[in-house]
N, C-alpha and C positions, 0 to 999 in steps of 0.2 A: 550482607546473605549471613541469616540466622543459622548459629553451628546444627549439624545433622543431630535430630531427635527433638528439638525445641520446637515450641510454638514458633508460627512464622509471625513475624515484625511488621505491624502497618503502621504507618506516620500519616496523622491528620493535621492539613496544615487549613485553618480557617478561623478568620476573625471574630466569627460571632461564637458565643459560650455557647448560645442552647444548642447549636449544631454541632459543634465538639461533644457536647455530650450526647447528644443521640447517636451519633456515629461510635464514641466510645463504649456507649452500652451496649450497642447491636453487635457488635465487632467483638465484644470481650466476652458476651455469651456465647459465641461462636469459638471460644478459644483462642483467638488471637491476642499478642500481647501488642498494646496500642503506645505508641508516643502522640502528644500532642503538642502544635506551635501556634501561635497566633498571628505570626509574622512572618515575610519570606525568609527574612534573615536569621530567625530561627529555627526555620525548617530546614534551611541549608546546614546551619551549624549541626542538627543532628545527623542528617544523612552522612557528615563526614565525619560522625563521633562515633554512632553507636550502629549495629548490625539492622538493616533496613529492606526488607522484601516487596513492599510497593507502598505506593503514597496515593493519597488522595487530598488533591490540591485544589481549592477553591481558585475562580479564575480572579477574584475581586479581592483584593486585599491592599491593607494602608502601605504605601511605600512601592516597592516593586512589587508588581503584578504577578498573577500565577504563572502567564506566560513566559514572563521574565526568569522567574523561578525556574521554570521548566527547565530553560535554556540553561540555566546553571546545574542544575540535577544533572543534565545528561553529559555536561561536562565532567561533573566527580564520578559517576556512574552511568554508561552509556546503556548497560542493559535494567537499569532499576524501572519496572515497570510504573507508570505515572498515569493516574485517572483524573481528569481534570471534572470539576465540580460547580455549579453555577446555575444563578437564579434566571439569568439572562439568555436561554437556549436561541441558538441560532446556526443556522448553517454555515454561515461564515466563520462564526467562532469555533464552531467544532472543526473545518476543516483546517485551520489556522493551527490548531492544536494538535491535531493529526499529522500535519507537515512538518511540524518541529519535535515530533516524536512520542506523543501523547500513547499511551496503550490503549484508554477508550475515554467515553464523554458519558457522564451522569448529568440531569439536568434536575433542579428544584422545581418542585416538589419530586420526591423520589420516593418509591416502592421498596421496603428493605430486601425483598427477596433479590430487587434489581439490585442493588448495591453487593449483596452477599455475593451474588452470581460472578457479576464482575471483578469482584477482590478474589474468589476463588481461582478464577482463569489465570488473574494476574499473578498470584502466587504458585501457581502450577506453571505459568511461563517463566518466572524465576528461579523455579526447581530444576525446568529442564536446560536452561540457560549454564547456570551453575555446574549441572554433570555434562555437559557437553563440554565445558571447559577444563573440568577435571579430566575428563579423556584424553582430550587432544593432548594436555599436558602429560600424561602418561605415554602417551603415544612416542611424543616427542623424547621422554627420556631415554625410552627405550630402543629408538630408532637405529643410533649407530651400530649395536653389533648384532642386532635380531630386526635389520628392517622387512618388514611385511610379514613377520610373524606377531602375531598379535593374540594375547593372552594375560591373565594374572590370576587365572585360577592354581589350585594347588597343584593340578595334573600339570599344567603349563609351566609353574615355578619347576617341577621335577624335571622338564624336558630341557628348559634354559640352564638350569644348573650342571646338569651331563652333558651339553652340549660345551658350556665354561671349561668345565673339567677335561673333557676328551680332545677338545680342538688342537690345545699346543704341542698335542704328541704326533707321533705318525703312524697310528694305528689306523686302519682300514674299520670304517664305520659303516653299517648298515641301518639305513633310515625305514622302518617298516609302519604299517596302517593302510587304513583305506582309501581308496581313490576319493581325491579331492581333501584331504586333511592337512595338506601344505609340505610332502616330503622334498621335494626342490628347495622350498625356501630352508627349510633345516639344514639339508645339505648345506646351500649357502651360508647361512650360521656359522656351520663350522669353518668354511673356506674362512668368511671375515673374521673368526675371533681365532685363527691359525696364524703362525709366521708365515705363512704361503698367501698372505691377504693382497699382498702386492704385486701376485703372479697371476696367472689365468686362470678362470674357473670354468670348464667346459663341458657342457652335458650332451650326452649320448641317449638318444631315444633307442633304446635297445631293440623295440620290437615292431620299428617301421622299416626295418630294413632286411633283404635277404642276405643269408650267409656270407657271400664271397663281396657284397657289397659293402656288407657291416666290417669286415677285415679291411677292406680298401680304405673305409673311412677312419678307423681306428687308428691304422699302423702305415697308410699308405701303401704305393704299391712303384714296381719297376715299371720302365718301358716295354712293351709286349706282354705285361703279363697277363693279360688277356683283353679278348676281342675290343679294340675301341681304346687301349691304353698306349695311344699316341705319345703321351710325355710322363716321364717320371713324376710322383707326386708325394708330397708330405702328407702325413694324418693327425689324428687330433693327438695323439700321445706326445707328437712332435711339439703341436701348440701348446699343450698342457706343462710341457716341461718344468721343472719349477713350482709347478703350481698345483691342482686338484681337477681330476676330472670324476664327472659325477655319470652314475650309470643309471638312467631311469627306467625302472622296469627291468631290472637283472634278470628275473625271470626267464625272460624271452629270447635271451642270447642262446644261438645255438649250439649242441654239445662239442662241435668243433672248434669254434671261435671260444668255449670257456676254457678250453684247454690252454689257447695262446694266451688269453687274459691271466691265468693262472701263472704262467711265467711271467708276464708282466710283475705280478705282485710279488713274487718268491725271489726272483733274479733281478728284479727292476732292467729288464733287457727286452728285445724284440726284433724279430725281423718283416720288412715291408713285404708285402703278396708278390710271390714271384723272385723275389731276391734269396741271395743267401747272406748278405752282412748282418752282422749282430749289431745292434743299436743299443747304445746305455740310453735310459730314461729316469731322471726323478720326478716320479708322479705321486700325490695322494689319491687313493682309491676310495671313493664315495659312492655306495649302492642304495637304491632304493626299491622296495617292492611291495606288492600288495597281496601277494600269492604266498602261500605256506612251501615255505622254499624246503623244509626238513620234510615235506609230505613227498615234494617232489624229486629230493633223493631216494626216498625209498621207492617212490614209481620208477626209477632210471631215469628222469626227465633233466636231473641237475646233477652235478658232480659233484660228489662228498668232501672231496680235498677242497674244492674250490668254497663249498659253502662255510667249511670252517674256517678259513683263511678270510670269509668276507665276516663272519659272526665273530670278529675280536668285541666290538661293542656295539650294543644294540640300541639305538634310540627310535622306542615308541612311541609315534602321535596317536594319542587318543580320539575317537569320533566326537564328532561335535555335540552326539547327544549325550557324552558323557562328562561336558565341560559347557553345561549351560550357561553357567556364570560368565563366560566368556562373550557370550551372544551381543548384550548392549554394547560392548566393547568393540567388537567386530562390527555391528550393524553401524557405529559410528564412524569410524576407519573407512568402512566401503562410500558411506553418506558422503563423507568430505573427499575422497576421491574421485566418484564420479559426479559432485557436486562441481567441483573446480575443473573436471574434464569437460563437463555440457558447459560450464561459464553460467552456472546458474549463482543465485543470490545466498542466502544464507538459508539451511532448510532445516527443518527439526522432524521427529519420529515420533509421532504421537504414542500417549502410554498405551491405551488398546491395541496398536499396531506390534508396538515391542512385546505385549503380551500373547500375541499370537504369535511371534516369531519364538517367542520362549517356548509356546506349548507343542509346537512341531519337532518331530523328533531327526530333521535333517539326512536323509539316506545319502545325500548328494556332500554332505559335511559344506566345510566353510565354503567351497565353490560355489555350491548350491545357493549359499546365503549371498554370496557376492552377487551371483547373477540375478537373485531377487530384488537387491536394493539399487543394482543398476536400471533396471528396468522400472521400479518405482520413483528414482530421481528422473529417467526420461520422460515417462508420461505424465509426470506430477505438472498441475497448472498454477500449484501455488506453491507455497513457501514449507506446508505442512504435508508431512505422509501419512494417510491415515488408512486403516483396514481396507478401504477401496483398492486401493494399490497393490495390495498384496495378493499374489495369484490364488485362488481357489484351493489350488490342491495345499498350498501351508497354510492347514487350518485344523484343528482337531479333529472336527468333524469329517474330515477327509480321509481320514488314516482308516483303512479297511475293517470292519469286524468280522471276528471269526465267526462262521455259522454257529448256532446254536444245535448242540445235539440233540436230535429228536429219536425216539425208541422208531428202528427199521421197520418196513414193515414187512408182513411173515415171508419167508423166505427168501429174503434178502442177507446174503453170508456177511460177515465182518469184514473179509477182502472188498466186497462190493460197497459195502458204507464206507470203507475208508479210503478207497478210490474214489467216490462221488465227494467226499469232503475234500480230498487233496484237489481235484478237477475246480471244485466251486473256490477253494483259497486261491488256486492260480487265478482263476479268472478274474475276482474280485482285488486282487493285489495287482495287476496288469491294468485294469480299469484307473485304479488309486494312482497308478502309475505313469498315466497317460499313454499307455502302451508301450512304455521304454523299457526292456526286457533286463537291460543292466541295471535301472532302477528298482525294478521288481526285485529282481535277486538279491539286490541289498537288503530290499525290505524283508524278505524270506530268509535273508540270512544263508543263502546258498551260490554256487559259485553260478556265473553265467551258464556256461554249460551243462551243468546241471538242471537248472529250467529249462534249457532249451531241451534237453532229453526229455522231462517231464512233459513239456508241452508238443511234443512230438508222440509222445504216447498217449496222451488223452485229445490228438488233433486239435489243439488249442492254436488259434490262429490272431495276434492282438491285432486290436484295431487302436491305430494311432489317432490322438486327440488332436484337431485343426490347431494349428499356431494361434496362439493368442495375439491381442494387437501389440505391434511393436516387436515380437519376438523373432528372431531370427532360425530358421531352421537351417542346419548344416548337414549336409549328407553327404557319403563317398560318391565320387563319379565314377564312373564305367570306363571313363579314360583314363588310365594310367594311375588308378587310385588317387588322383588328386581330389582337395574338396571345394565342393561349390556351393554356393549359396542361394537358397532358394525363398 
């Protein structure tokens, strides 16, 4: 493979001098570096000794023929694209070459544009394969300490450095960032890089449980603590002893439970629900939120003392739109993940599809990108993922446009004009978000509750888009809050 930034290198193997001269002139004019060989042995020596991006190989050669050389090249460099050239065009020879790994087949006499088109495709294939290999090596290199957290941008390097510095301590860590940025993965990285790595990492979904059930889940309960408490039960704090306990969406923890959590952090002790015995515990607290906890403190919805206890070290995960350099790396990671999960062969993301991913702002962040790649892998019928497999909403043109300002009609007040613009903006954003209010709120940079209030004020009712082919819709069940798939 040629060094980055240099012209691609093409090897021509043909025993006819006139053919070598024609191909050399044609390729050199296009900016390629050309190496020439008259025999299979010379060609194989060049493949092994100089960087080569593609090979134009004559089938009929003295000594070892072209198909034999193709086999040897495949042994030396399996990813090197080889294009077979012959005056004896036949379906049988074309099939034989393709079965043995040839990239393409060219018949003599040929048109210059035909040769150049095939060579361009081969060089692009070589470039993509090299990039994929580099990405896989990068992922494997960082896997031990940051499993699942993908990134090499300057913003993510700052995150990695902070985690490495903070993890060995006992300090409480607050992970902040928008929904879908990977806050739980960052919390796991803290645990894996700490002396507690060999102990339990316990996750508490703070917003899914009522206060009494959350306390029972965290601290356990004694027999008779509440109706149905027939047996005593230990809690997650017992399970996490000497390890790490992660509170996902800490802002959803009820105020009464916050006081008991503060005691665990300060005194390293707790009491079971309904009990009187004090139990000592050694757990490290890592919490995450996408809320503004300081504002919640000001509004009386979060304890100030707990806020400052949590806010010892803040690990902020930037949204994907602020680290777009990581999108190729993330896309390749998810492509490999779901390719293996679905037992598919090698797959590639076409440059045009990657450009489309790079142009999108990703309001759902890394989680949304992962869903898009999984969908593409599942629906792909071949080895290449093109723009046709990227959902329509993941497109620059799908982003809503702010309505242009026009001179209001006579008698229309400024307040009415602003209200009309606000309504149109909300409706357009909801349409771009497929009727999903949470996504629309992220696009408008407002809280979902704020958007809901605005929609009520304008009497706006979102229309959900129909599910796309292969898409699974998950909605809350009316029975016990369970999730059902439609």
